[in-house]
C-alpha positions as CSV (number, residue, x, y, z in Angstrom):
1,M,-130.9,-143.6,-81.4
2,R,-130.3,-140.3,-79.7
3,I,-128.2,-137.9,-81.8
4,L,-126.7,-134.6,-80.5
5,L,-125.5,-132.2,-83.2
6,I,-123.4,-129.2,-82.2
7,S,-122.4,-126.1,-84.1
8,V,-119.2,-125.2,-82.3
9,P,-119.0,-121.4,-81.6
10,Y,-116.1,-119.3,-82.6
11,K,-115.0,-115.8,-81.9
12,L,-113.2,-113.5,-84.3
13,E,-111.1,-110.9,-82.5
14,S,-108.7,-108.6,-84.2
15,K,-106.3,-105.9,-83.4
16,L,-108.9,-103.4,-84.4
17,E,-111.2,-104.6,-81.7
18,E,-108.6,-103.5,-79.1
19,Q,-108.9,-100.0,-80.6
20,G,-112.7,-100.2,-80.3
21,A,-113.3,-100.4,-84.1
22,F,-114.9,-103.9,-84.1
23,G,-116.7,-106.1,-81.6
24,V,-116.6,-109.9,-81.4
25,V,-118.0,-111.6,-84.4
26,R,-120.1,-114.8,-83.7
27,N,-122.0,-117.2,-85.9
28,T,-125.3,-115.6,-86.6
29,I,-126.6,-118.0,-89.3
30,P,-128.2,-121.2,-88.2
31,A,-126.2,-124.4,-89.0
32,L,-128.2,-125.5,-92.0
33,G,-125.9,-128.5,-92.6
34,L,-126.7,-129.8,-89.2
35,A,-130.4,-129.1,-89.7
36,Y,-130.4,-131.2,-92.9
37,L,-128.6,-134.0,-91.1
38,G,-131.0,-133.8,-88.2
39,A,-134.0,-133.8,-90.5
40,V,-132.9,-136.9,-92.3
41,A,-132.1,-138.6,-88.9
42,E,-135.6,-137.7,-87.6
43,R,-137.2,-138.9,-90.7
44,D,-135.5,-142.3,-90.1
45,G,-136.9,-142.4,-86.6
46,H,-134.0,-141.0,-84.5
47,E,-134.3,-138.5,-81.8
48,V,-132.2,-135.4,-82.6
49,K,-131.1,-132.3,-80.6
50,I,-129.2,-129.5,-82.2
51,L,-127.1,-127.0,-80.3
52,D,-126.2,-123.9,-82.3
53,D,-124.0,-120.9,-81.6
54,I,-127.0,-118.9,-80.5
55,S,-128.0,-121.4,-77.8
56,I,-124.5,-122.2,-76.6
57,R,-123.2,-120.0,-73.7
58,G,-119.9,-121.8,-73.1
59,R,-118.4,-125.2,-72.7
60,E,-120.5,-126.0,-69.7
61,T,-123.7,-125.5,-71.7
62,I,-122.5,-128.2,-74.2
63,C,-121.5,-130.6,-71.4
64,Q,-124.8,-130.1,-69.5
65,A,-126.8,-130.6,-72.7
66,A,-124.9,-133.9,-73.4
67,R,-125.5,-135.1,-69.8
68,D,-129.2,-134.2,-70.0
69,F,-129.9,-135.6,-73.4
70,Q,-127.6,-138.7,-73.1
71,P,-126.9,-139.1,-76.8
72,D,-125.7,-142.3,-78.4
73,V,-123.9,-140.2,-81.1
74,V,-122.5,-136.7,-81.1
75,G,-121.6,-134.8,-84.2
76,A,-119.9,-131.4,-84.4
77,A,-119.5,-128.9,-87.1
78,S,-117.3,-125.8,-87.0
79,V,-116.2,-123.0,-89.3
80,T,-113.3,-120.7,-89.4
81,P,-113.0,-117.3,-90.8
82,A,-111.5,-117.1,-94.2
């Protein structure tokens, strides 16, 4: 089975950014949860591809990866700022 796991990117923008105090905050830590899931799936003989926030450059990147990889299953993980 071909499994595509995606760590959905998010941007945190604030009023302070408009004033030049802060830039856009992006996920900078690899999605370890997806890595654990992928490792178990690979151990069980499945083909896994993980797209994380670092490799995603927009919605088209995700769509193109899905077309190229042709997964049987797609999983997505996301986080929100607290």
